[in-house]
N, C-alpha and C positions, 0 to 999 in steps of 0.2 A: 716887497715883491722879489722873489728869487729869479723868475724868468727874465731874461734880458731881451728887450725889444729892439729890433734893428730898423723897423720901418720899411722892410723890403719884402718882395715876393719870394715864394719858394718855387724854384724851377727844377723839378726833379730833385736831385741831391745837392743842388747849388742854390745860392741866393741871388736875387735880382740885383742889377747894377744900374738901373735906370735913374735918371736925374729929374724927371718931370714930377713936380709935387702932385700927389693924389689926395691931399688934405690931411687933417688931423682929427683925432677923436675930440669930442666936446664933452665936458663934464655936464651930465644931463641936468643936474640941479642948478648949477651956477652959470653955465654957459662958457666957462673958462676952457681954453685950449689945453689939451693933454699931449705931452711928448710921447713918442717922437712924431716928426713929420713923416708921413708915408709917401713913398715914391711909386709912381705907376710903372707897371711892366711895360717895356718897350714893345713895339710890334714884333721885333725879332725874338724877344723873350716869350711873348705870347705864342708865337708860332712854334718856338722850341718846346714849350710845355706840351703842346698838343702832339708834336712829332715824337717826343719822348713817350707820351702815353700810347701812341700808336705802335711804337717799337716794343713797348712793354707788354702790349696786349697778348700776342701769341705765347709769351712766356708765362704771364700771370694767369691767363685763362686756362692754361694746361695744368696748373697746380691742382693738387687734390683738395677736397673740401677741408681736410684736416690742416693742410698747410695754410690755406686762406683763413681758416678759423683761428689758427694760432696768431696770424697777423692782426685780426680784429680784436682778439683778446689782449694782445700786446698794446694796441692803441688804447683800449679801455684802461689798462693798468697805468700807462703813461699819463693819461688824462687825470686819473685819480691822484697821481703823484703831484700834480700842479693844481689841485682843487682850491687850495688857499689863494693862489695867484689868480685863478679865474674868478673867484668870488670878489677879490679886492679890485681887480681891473673892471670886471663886469658891472659892479655897482656904480663905479664912476662913469662908465660909458653909457649905461642904459637907464640909470635911476631905479633899477629893480632892486629889491631888498636882498640882503645876504642869503636869507633862507631860500628865496626863489632861485638864486644862482646855484646854490648847492643842490637844491632839488633837481634843477635842470641838468646839472653835472651827472647826478646819479641816473637820471633818465637816459642821458646820452650813453653812458657806459653800459647801462642795461640793454639798450637797443643793440649795441655792438655785440654783446654776449648772446643776445637772443638770436641774431643772425649767425654767429659762430656756431651755436648749437644746431641750428637748422642745417647748415651746409656740412657740418661734421657728420650728422646722421645720414644725409644724402638723398632721402626720398623726394625732396622738393623738385628734383629734375623731371618728375613725371615720366619716367621711362616706360615705354610701351613697346611690346614685342608681339608681332604677328608672324608665326612661323610658316615656312613655305609648305605648300601642298602641291607638289609637282604632278600628282595624278589627278588633280581636280579637273572636271570637265564642265564646260567645253574648253576652258583656258586654265593653265596652271596658275597657282597663286605664288607670287614671289615672297621671299623673306623680307619683311619690312620692320625696321626698328627706329623709334624716334625718342628724342629727349630735348629738354630745353638747353639752349646754349647761349652764352653771353653775346650781347650786341657788338661791343667795342667800346672805345673811350666815351665817357659821359661827362657833360658839363653840369655842374651844380652851382646854383646861385644861392647865396646865403640869405636868410630871412632877417628882417629888422627886428621882429618881435620875439624871436627865439635865438639868442646869441650862441646857444650851444646845441639844443636838441634839433634845430632845423638849420644848422649852419655848417661849419667846416667839417666836423666829424659826426653830424647828425644823421637822422634816419635815411635821407637820400643817399648820402655818401656811404653809409653802412650797407644799404641794400645793393648799391652798385658794386662796391668792393666784394660783397658776398657773392654776387652773381658772376664775378670774374672780370669786371670792367674797371680799368684804370679811371681815375677821376681827376678832372681839372676843376678846381673850386674858384669861384669869383667872390672875393670878400665883400661884405657890406660896409659902406662908409660909416654906419652908425656905431660899429664896435670893432674897429680894426685891430686894436691891441688884444682883445679877447680872441679874435680870429688867429692872430699870430701865435699866441700861446698854445692854442690847440694845434695849429699847423706844425709847430715845432714838435709837439708830442707825436703826431702822426709820422713825421719824418724820422724821429728816433725809433719808433716801432718798426718802420719799414727797413731801416738799416739793421736793427737787431735781429729781424727775422729773415734777412736776406732777400727782400723783395726786389724785383728789377727796377732800375731807375726809371722814373716816369709813371709809376703806379699811382703817384699822388703829386699834385702841384697846387699851389695857392697863389692866386694873382690879385694884385691891387690895381685899381685904376677905374673902376666903375663899369656899369653895364654897357654904355655906349662905346667907350674907347677900348675896352678889353673884352667885355662879355659878348658883344655882337661879333667881333672877329673870331672868337672861339666857336660860337654857334655856327658861323659860316664855314669853318674849316671842314674840309671833306672827311677828315678822320673822325670827327665827332658823330656819334650815332644816336644820341638821345640827350635831352635837356631836362633838368629838374629845376623848378622855380617856385618860390613862395613869396608873395608880395601883392602889389596892387593889380587891379584888372588892366590898367593901361600898360603896365610893365609886362604882364603875362601875355596879353594879346599882341604886343609889339614883338616879343620873342617868337610867338607862334607864326607871325607873318614872316619873320626872318627865316625860320626853319622851313616854312612851306615854300619859300621862294628859292631855296637851294636847288642846284641841279638834281641832287638826291634829297628830297624832303625827308625830314626825320621827326619823330614824335617829341612833343614838348609836354611834360607833365607839370602843369602850372596850377598851383592853388592860389586863388585870386580874391574872392569876396563871398561873404555869406552873412545873412542876418539871423539865421537860426531860429525860425518861428517856433513859438510855444502856444499851444492851444489849451485853454483852461475850461474844463467841463464842470457842470454844476456840482458833481459829486466831490471834486477836489476842493471846491470852495466850501462845501459843507463840512469838510474835515477840519478846517481851520484857516481862515483867510489871512489872519495876521502872520501866522507862521509861514504860509506860502509866500506872502509878500517879502518877508525877511530872507527866505531862501533865494527867491528870485533876485533881490537886490544884491545879495552876496555874489551870485553868479554874474550878474550884470557888471559889477564893479571890480571883479577879480582881475588883478593885473592892470588896473586902470582901464578896463574894458578893451585891452589890446590883445586878447586871445582871438584866434580866428573862430572860436566857438562861443563867445559871449552872446547871450540871447538878446537880440535887438528888436524883436517883433513879437508882440503878444496878441492873441485873439481872445477876447473876453465876451461872453454872452451878455447882450444888453439887459440892463436892469439887474444884473448880478455883480457881485464883487465890490460892493461899496466899502466894506471894511478893508478889503485888499487894496483898493485905490487909496484909501485914507492913510493906511499904514505905510504904503509905498511913498506917498507924498511926504510924510513925516521923515522917512529915512533919507530921501533925496534932499529935502530941504535942510537937514541938519548935517549933511555929509561935508567932507572937505575935498577940495580939488587935489588930484594926484599928479605927480610929475610924469610926463609922457616920454616916450623913448627918444624922440628927436624934436627939434623945433618945428621941422616941416610937418611931422605927424600931428603935433599939437595945433598948428595953424589950420591944417586941413580939417581936423576935428571940429574946431570952433566954427569954421565956415559952414560945415555941413549941419551943425546944430542950429546955427542962425538961419540957414535955408529952410529947415523943417519948421522952425518957430514962425517964420514969415509966410508960410504957405496957407492959403485960404482954407478954412475948415479945420485946421489943426489947432488944438488948444494945448496950452502948457499945463501939465498936471503939477510939475514941480521942477525947480532948478536950484542948485546951490549957487553961491556967489560966482558969477561968470568971470573967467580969467581974461586978462588982456590978450587980444589976438596976437598970436605969434610967440608968446612966451612959453608955451608948452604944457602948462598944467591942464589936467583933464577934469572938468567939473561935471558931475553926474547931472543928467537931465532926462525927464520922461514926458512924452507928449501923448495926447489922445486924438483919435479921429474916427469917423464913422466908416463902415465897410464901403458904403457908396463912394465917399470922397477918396478913400484909399485906392479904389479901383480906377478912379478918374485921373489921378496924378501919378505919373511914372516916378517922380522924384521920391515918393514915399516908400518905394521898394528898395531904395538905395541904402548903402551901408554908412552909418555914422561910426567910423572906426574909433571907438572909445566908449566910455560908460554912459551911453544914451540908448533909449529904447522908445518905440512907438507902440501904443496900445490901441488896437483896432476893435471897435465895438459893433456888434450886430447880432442878429438871430443865429441860432445854431445852423439853420439851413443856409443862411447867407455866408457864414464862416466856411461851411463845408464846400459851398460853391466857389469860394474865393481861392482855396488852396491850389487848384489846378492853374490859376493865373499867376502864381508865384514863379520867380526865377529858381534855378537850381540852387540847392543848399547843401552845406556839409552835414547839418543835423536838422532834425525836426523833433519836437517834444510834444507829448500829450499827457495832461494830468487829468485823472478821473478815477473812477472805481473799476474793478474788474468787469462788473456788469455793464457799465457804460462802454467799456472798450469793445465788448461783444456787440452792443447795439449800434456802434458807430464804425463798423468794419469798413465801409466805403471811405470814411475820413482817414482811417489808418492807411488804407491802400493808397489814397491820394498823397498822403505825406511821404510814403515810401517811394512813390514815383518821383518825388522832388528832392529827396535827400539820401545821402549815403549811410546815415545812422539815424534810427528812429528810437527815441527814448520814452519810456513810460514812467511817470511819477519821479522824475529826476530832473537834472539840469545838464546842459551839454558841456560845460567847462569841466576839464579833467578827462583827457583822452588816454585810456589804458593802452599801454604798449603790449600787445599780445598777438597771438596767431589769428584770432577771429576779428580783430578790429578793422573797421572800414573808415578811413578818414579821407573822404572824397565825395563827389556828388556830381550831378549834372551841371553843365555850363550855366552860369559863370563861376560857380563855386570852385570848379576845377575845369581844366581844358579837356579832360577825358574822364567821364564819370565811371568808366569801367575799371579804374585803378584806385589804389589807396596809397597815401604817403606815410602811414603809420601802421606798424605791424608787419609780420613776416610776409604777407601777401604782396607787399610792395616790391619784393625782389622780381616779381613777374614783369615789371615795367622795363627791366633791363635785359631781357632775354627774348629769344624767339625759338620756335620749334624747328628742329632739323631732323629729317628722316634719312636713314641709311638703308638702301635696298641691296640685297644680295651680297653684303660685305662678309668677308671671312672673319672668324672669331678674333683672330689676332689683331685685326685692324679696327675693331670696335672699342669704344670706351668701356671701362669696367662696368659702368652702369647698365650696359646693353649686352654684356656677355652672358652666355647660357648659365655659367657657374655662379653668377651673381656674387662676385667676390666681396662686394661691399655690404651684402646682406640687406639691401634696401627693399622697400615696397615697390612693386612694379605691376603693370597690367600686362598679363601674358595671355594671348588669345582671348581677350575680353574679360579676364578674371583678375582681380587684385590679389596678388600673392607675394610672399616674401621668400 
């Protein structure tokens, strides 16, 4: 490994000097401790990181889209330069395979370049111009122009299950930086070394492109000791979080109780329901079972989009169930991200297995509680019992699923009773899709992304992607954490009335020097 790890926070352009241990990374497969020991940011360093971000905001937010885009592209290039280091350290800390780490590295750099292209082009600011009508009766109409402006410094909490794409320089950070917001990142204890390698890359990019100090900081020390004080700091204007429902709701409470409440964009939990219609089963039940099993166990079931809930018409799918039983029964447990995640997974599986009315379709050899490996498991239950027991709507974060059986009418009536989800999937024929329009509409009310004849694992990073959904899948179902629309979480609209041309941003000037798309007097023009 070429990158040298210091075990300290990044405070603007300096490194932390705290002495309180914040823990060590753990080899995911063996449980051995990995060097170095990480030290927590002191209260003074935590405060300094936010103060530097606040001082950087007026400078950074005033930069052009091309200047900020150059910064994002520089980050991407720096990350690509340490791809081997990230793969080596990431495999040790997370247990994820080399290919997954390299793929996630590519996704991370792709996200950064996606946002760079967005802000370099410039139309994302949604510039709107209503020209004055001084002779309008009975009252004159003033000149009013509006555009999206950055909120201010943003706090980003790294995710345990995506050490790159949803962590230090992942989608949340990329979107905030693209919007013009300095970022204070709180590292996750599961992969501190990976975080430091990326943090160093961002730091080098900031220096190389002349960004103001404080545009980026990376803090170690955990959510309670470091994260909460950051969220409570009056300079922070938004929070991004990917993790458990308990962690997300706790941050929501902290943010809501500030003298100035701020938005928390938390991605928390989702079981990603799948509805199987008869036409899909007629096409080939065994192949459908195999595709479902692959999606269920991808990443040892530790994606936020693994399908954990299946609705199957009663009396149908016997081959599907039999093939799925075979696949699960002959599968091997996988190493989970952390000991804590593994322990929670085993406990949730045992809770489902012990619930009255739930039958075990198949399980592979159960791991010892607390040791971390994830053993696939699939259970079945009736629609009636599913609706009676709140536990059964809960998430088994790992390679486990619950199959709910009932009539199509019962299944359709059950969808509105579900919690909010990141995704919902329906398998069937085109004709069935037309016949079950109310079912599709019900799924769309419950999820941010509705999939036809596919599976939810694999989130394309693009302009049209929505990775969000009603609570509790996310704290705010109006937003997405993947794709270019996520930039909208870190901006607000500002209107300028009767301003002279010289005082307006280029995006709002009559000459349109940037050549962007704008709405002028109600018409989209360039």
